[in-house]
C-alpha positions, -999 to +999 in steps of 0.1 A: +002-001-001+030+025+007+049+035-025+083+050-022+084+068-056+101+098-066+110+126-044+076+148-038+078+183-041+086+211-067+085+189-103+076+158-088+040+141-102+026+133-068+011+156-042+032+153-009+026+135+020+025+140+058+052+111+056+072+135+029+069+161+055+077+144+085+110+122+063+121+158+054+120+172+088+133+149+108+106+139+131+077+111+132+044+113+115+026+115+147+046+147+154+037+163+117-001+154+125-002+174+157+012+203+141-012+202+112-041+193+136-031+220+160-037+194+187-009+185+216+021+205+225+051+202+201+086+226+209+090+256+193+124+241+172+108+213+161+073+232+151+096+254+132+115+224+115+079+210+100+064+243+093+099+248+071+092+213+054+053+222+046+062+250+028+090+237+015+074+208-003+040+223-009+023+199+015-014+210+013-041+185+037-071+170+020-103+188+019-116+155+038-088+159+065-099+196+072-131+177+071-121+155+102-102+178+119-136+204+117-154+184+141-141+183+177-103+176+170-106+153+145-132+123+153-130+090+138-161+065+143-150+034+149-179+003+149-175-030+166-193-055+181-188-075+214-165-044+226-155-065+258-143-100+239-106-101+244-095-101+203-119-068+200-101-052+232-063-060+218-071-047+181-089-015+200-057-011+225-034-009+188-061+016+171-064+039+201-027+044+213-019+051+172-048+072+172-037+092+209-002+097+190-023+117+158-044+136+184-074+119+169-109+110+196-128+083+180-162+076+193-168+040+198-201+024+192-208-016+203-234-030+177-255-063+187-270-063+150-276-050+118-300-028+128-279-015+155-250-010+129-274+013+104-284+034+141-249+036+145-240+050+108-269+071+108-258+094+134-218+089+128-218+095+087-256+107+084-254+134+109-220+137+099-201+132+134-172+115+114-158+114+082-138+085+087-149+052+097-133+021+110-151-013+112-137-042+128-150-077+112-185-063+102-202-060+070-200-028+054-232-018+046-234-002+006-259+027+013-237+040+042-205+034+021-220+055-009-226+082+013-193+087+028-175+081-003-199+109-021-191+129+009-152+126+005-147+102+035-130+074+042-136+041+053-111+011+069-121-023+076-099-044+098-106-081+095-129-077+074-123-074+032-144-051+017-145-039-020-134-005-028-120+009+005-088-001+024-089-034+041-065-058+063-078-095+070-063-130+072-073-162+057-092-179+078-095-208+061-059-213+056-059-202+098-080-236+097-057-256+076-028-246+098-045-256+127-057-291+113-021-297+095-004-292+128-028-320+148-022-343+121+014-338+119+014-345+158-003-383+152-040-374+156-061-392+130-095-382+148-098-346+153-129-326+165-141-287+160-162-262+182-170-232+167-195-205+176-227-194+165-225-160+150-250-132+158-273-132+124-273-099+102-236-091+111-215-112+084-193-131+104-181-161+087-145-168+103-159-194+128-173-213+093-140-206+075-121-219+099-140-250+102-135-256+061-103-252+067-099-281+094-115-299+069-095-295+039-061-301+064-077-333+072-092-345+038-051-342+023-046-370+046-072-390+038-087-380+072-123-366+076-140-342+100-172-355+110-203-340+115-210-353+150-173-342+161-186-304+150-202-285+178-211-248+176-227-232+210-228-197+212-194-176+221-182-172+251-164-192+280-196-209+301-214-215+268-183-232+255-179-255+287-213-265+288-215-272+249-186-296+245-191-319+274-213-337+249-186-345+225-157-352+252-187-374+277-186-399+249-167-433+249-150-427+218-142-388+218-114-373+198-082-372+207-081-336+199-100-303+189-096-271+168-112-244+184-125-213+166-111-186+191-093-189+221-121-179+241-141-209+231-104-226+234-108-218+273-141-230+274-133-266+258-106-269+288-129-257+314-151-284+308-121-313+304-113-300+340-142-306+353-146-340+334-110-353+345-095-354+307-063-350+306-047-323+288-032-327+263-024-366+272-058-377+269-072-343+244-053-318+225-065-285+221-054-252+198-074-223+198-072-194+172-063-156+176-037-160+204-050-131+226-030-121+261-044-148+279-041-176+256+004-174+268-008-173+303-024-202+303-005-222+279-025-227+248-014-238+213-033-218+193-031-199+158-019-164+160-031-134+144-015-099+148-043-081+165-028-054+180-011-046+149-044-048+127-056-015+149-022+002+143-027+000+105-056+008+112-044+042+122-013+043+094-041+043+072-061+072+085-027+092+088-017+088+052-053+104+043-049+131+068-017+136+053-031+145+019-026+108+004-058+089-007-054+048+010-053+026-021-088+004-022-068-024-013-066-055+012-035-063+031-035-098+040-020-105+073+005-132+084-008-164+105+014-187+128+010-220+152+022-207+182+029-242+200+025-246+244+013-270+267-021-278+253-013-304+222+005-332+223+009-365+197-021-391+210-010-407+241+017-378+252+047-375+248+070-403+252+103-403+265+130-408+232+103-406+205+087-384+180+053-390+168+053-362+146+056-370+109+087-353+097+064-333+070+047-318+096+075-312+122+072-279+124+056-254+156+058-227+135+042-215+100+039-178+083+016-171+059+012-138+041+003-125+009+016-091-007 
């Protein structure tokens, strides 16, 4: 998304950006933004250097940036569902920290269904509260997308591909493949899946896509993900713990379970503890997301860069504020399996033996798209 072509300024064929100003003045983008926005304190000498760079390059903030700054001190609308969920919190942590450096305030709205999304955008876009919207994991209503575009605004989508706007996302199917291949590599031949039941109308598909990835990985090794071994309880630790008991109480349960999220995986861990099922000796568990708590409890999981995705969104916003129109392209974020203590070959580790197939004797694999 970020090109490094010819030098901006006189004689160049592109408009100078906030990054060009920062590079010429020898400061960070956030510092330039504070000077341009008139927010936050900047040392007089530094301010002078930035103003000289602005004049030398002929830098002019975009009309959209001036409009954004004209509301309060520069609001960006942030629309999420499940603001207290761990993965959302980590994305917001990255976004909020970067926005604070830019001197921009966020109007955060938590929505529960499609009607709530429409109400939120009626205020944020319809009433002109924000000219820039960051949505996390949500489908973008075409009518509001069109209105924001007509007004010269910006929509940034995190964790979902949105055509015509800058987006960052992961390949959920590939993530499921990584989890399934990792378990097969440990020697598991019967693998279950625990997903979730997403709320209707918000377009959430990550659980189903990760399940499809696990199914493909097993199929590549002549194995089957049986429907009877797949459960989809409501999202949450307690809900997953209650829902997975029926699977673990069977006479012949799977020896491993791939789970669509770390939160659901914690529910599986709780149910196993309550039923006296030893992890990983009798049951291997791999989660997805690698939230902060996953490392603390030793959960093997598929890592995605949650906090970095929030910072990415703020970076796109900073370029837009600096006069650059972000490319309407998707940035694909890397995935990797992080092996901890909740997975092992069937029956657990045995001294002097390695039960992992040589073709899959790996603990980490990075997946990315340019």
